[in-house]
N, C-alpha and C positions, 0 to 999 in steps of 0.2 A: 502493499498500502506505499501510499504515498506521491507517484508518478502521472503525468499526467496525462490525461486518456490518450492524446496523439503519439506521447511516449510509452505508452500502455502498448497499442495494437503495432506499435512496430518491432518492438523486443520480441514480437511471436516468432516471426519467423529467425532471429538472432537465435533466438533462445533452441529452438528447432533444430536448429544444424548445428550448434554447440552437441547440445545433446544426441543427435544421432550419432559424432564420435566417442561416447562413452555406453556403446554395448552391454553396461552393466546392471543401465537401466532400460526397460524394456516396457514398450507399449506406453511412451513419452507423448500426453497431451498438454495444450499451450491453450490456454484461452484469456483476454481482455475485455472484461467485460462491468461493470457499475464500477471503474474509477480501482477493480482489484486484477494480479496478474498471477493466474494461476495455475499451477505447472503439479501433474499426476504422472508417475513412473509405476512402471512393476518390477521387484526387484528382491530377490530372497535373502538378506542381511540386514534390510533396514525397520526395524521393529518399531522403532519410534518414529518415523522421517525425520531425521536429524539429519542423516549423511545425504539422504535429498536436496533438505532446509540448503546445509553448505555447497552443494554445490550449486546452487538455484543464485545466491548469495554471490560465487565468485563470479557464475554467469551473466547477472545485472551488472554489476563493480564491473565487468570487460566491454560489455557490449552498450550500454542505456547510458545514456548523458543525463542526469538528475542535477539538479542547484538544490532544490531541498532535503528533510531528510524522507527517507525511506524504511519500512519495518517487515520485517520476516516471520508470520507465525507458517508453524505447521497447523493445517485446518483439522484433519482430520488423520487416520491412517486405519486400515483396513487387513488382518493377521489372518490370513486362508493359512488352511493347514494342508500341504500334496497330497495330495492322492496318491494310494499302491501304488508303483508301474508306469509314471509318470517319468 
């Protein structure tokens, strides 16, 4: 949160491109809506969302120009057990 709507929209393709280079994050989705940039991904190691949050923080700092404060938070985590034979 804390980015202008235009910067949020501009950030989406850059973040998707960056996360395409991170094969440990699967099914990455990113959207800018209602003043919030949301990024979600599937992985098998991040049960509290902090690793993804750290990676998002790094990517936003690298790709998005901002003048004001920005904030990041884990909005939610869903943990699924794997099925036998997967």
